[in-house]
Each structure stands twice: as structure tokens, then as C-alpha cells.
N, C-alpha and C positions, 0 to 999 in steps of 0.2 A: 353836033356838040352843043355840049353842057352849059344852059344858066342859070344864072340865078338871082333874084328877085333885089333891087335895093330897098329894103323895106322906107330909107326913109328918102327919096325923089321914086321910088314907084318905077323903075326904069327896068331892063332887066341887064344883069353887070358881068361879062365874060372874064373865063379866070386866065389866072393869071400866071406867069411861074410859079411867083413867089408866095404864089394863096396857097395854103395849110389845102394837106388834100381833103381833107371834109367837105368842099368845093365843088369836087371830083364822081367821089363813091357812091355806089349803087346803094341802095336798100331792097329791103332786105338781105343780108349772106344766107343763101342757101344752103339747109346742112341736110347732110345723105350719113347713114349707118355708114360702120367700116365695113359690115355686112349687104351693104345692099347690092343686088348683082348690075351688072353695065347696065341691061336693058332698063333696068329701074333708074340708073343718073341718068343717063341718054332721055330717059319720059321728064323727070326735074328736068334737068335742065329745056328741054324742049319745050315743054310750059307753060316755064316762070323766064324763058327769053333771056337763059344767060353762057356765057362760053365756060365756066367751075361753078362748082361749089367745095364746099365744106365741109372733109370728112370726121366724122364725132365718131371715134370709139371711147365709152365709159362714160363719156358725158363731158369728153374735155376734145380740141382740135388735133386730131392726128396728121392733117394732110391736105393736101389740095390736089381736084382730081381734075382737070379741063376736058375739054371739049376734042381736043388732038391727043389726050390720055388715051382716051377712047374707043377712039380713031385706031392710032400707035396699034394697041391692046388688038384690036377685032384685026386687025390688018396683018398682027403673028400667027390668029388662028383661036385670040378665044373665046368659048362659048357665052354669050350675051348673059348667058341664063346663070352661070355655072362660075363668072370669073368674079371676084366682088371688090366695092370702091380699095379693101385698102390692098387691096394685091397690085391694083396698079397705079393708088395717088404718089403723088407728088410729098416728098419729107425730105428732111424737115420745112417747117414753111416759113414762106419770107413776108413777115410783117411788116408791116407800115402802123406809124400811129399814123391820128386820126392833127395835131399840125405839122407834121414835116410838107413841106414845101414841094411841091408839084416837082419842080424841078428836082429833087431830093429824091424822090419817087421810082422817078424816069433814071435816073444813076441805080439807084439800085436793081433796079427789073432789070438793066443792060446786063450787072455788075450779076447778078444771081440769074440769068439764061429762064428769065419767066415772063409769061403774058401777063400774068395773073394777080393781085396781089389784095386781101384780107387789110383792113384798117381795124384794128386792137385797143381799145380802148379799156383800161384795167386787164382783168384777165379772160373778156370777152369776144369779139366779130361784131361791130357794129358797120361795117359797106366791105366791099367791094374797089378791086379797080384794078381796070383794062388795060396793054397798052393804049388802046383803041382809045380810051381816054384820054390818058397822057397824049398820043399826038393830038387828038381836037389843043389841046392847051398850047403846046408848042410847035406846033405848025401853022 
């Protein structure tokens, strides 16, 4: 479970459903170029210990690619060295704001049918939230 330190008391504080998304987001957001091979993406995910990456094309976020997307592509016969992130990414991106409540993020993820949502502040991704991060708070 994600815990934050309450600087005034020095004790650990477990986030609540009404707390902001920023309290459970994971940093940094791992980005890959849209022309990255699935093998490269899988290696980046494994090295970083994350389940999803942001796919960037021409300097802008274009989609999100999860472990599940990679597995489905491979199961469908994709060559991991000849299929690119942009070919299997999910777009458009379901963004959340850092001040959205954790419970509203859970609702958005359920409605959108996604397991990962990047957190955007202005025009840049500042964190990533997984369904597991949300469930740790709600369950």
C-alpha cells in the first residue's frame, strides 16, 4: 500500500478515497518512442518495474502501452522486433489530474476500461496510477 509521511507529525498516513491522485501516483513516468519495438518496450517495463509506459510521437504523448497490450500483440503473432509501440498502443489517453480524488480516478478507470492512467499537470505527464494503486486505497 502506498503511504505518505505526515511532515507535521512524522507518522505514516494511508491515503483515503477523497485524497488527491498525486498521493498515490508513481514517478517517474516511463516514456517510449512510438517507433520502439515491442521487445524494447518490454525491456523498459521490466527494468523500471512498471506495467505501462507512455508512448510519445513528435514530442507529444500519443498513447499508453501496457503489459497486457504487449502480451495480446505477441499472442496474435506479432514479431517483437518488427512491431512498434505506436502499432499496439491505446489511444486516446485517459488522463487524470493530480487533484482528482482517488475515488473519481477509480470511476474514470472503470468507465474507460483501463488499468493505467497517467497524471497530467499542464501539458506534461507527472505520474502514473495503476488500478492496483487505487484498489490499495479502496479495499
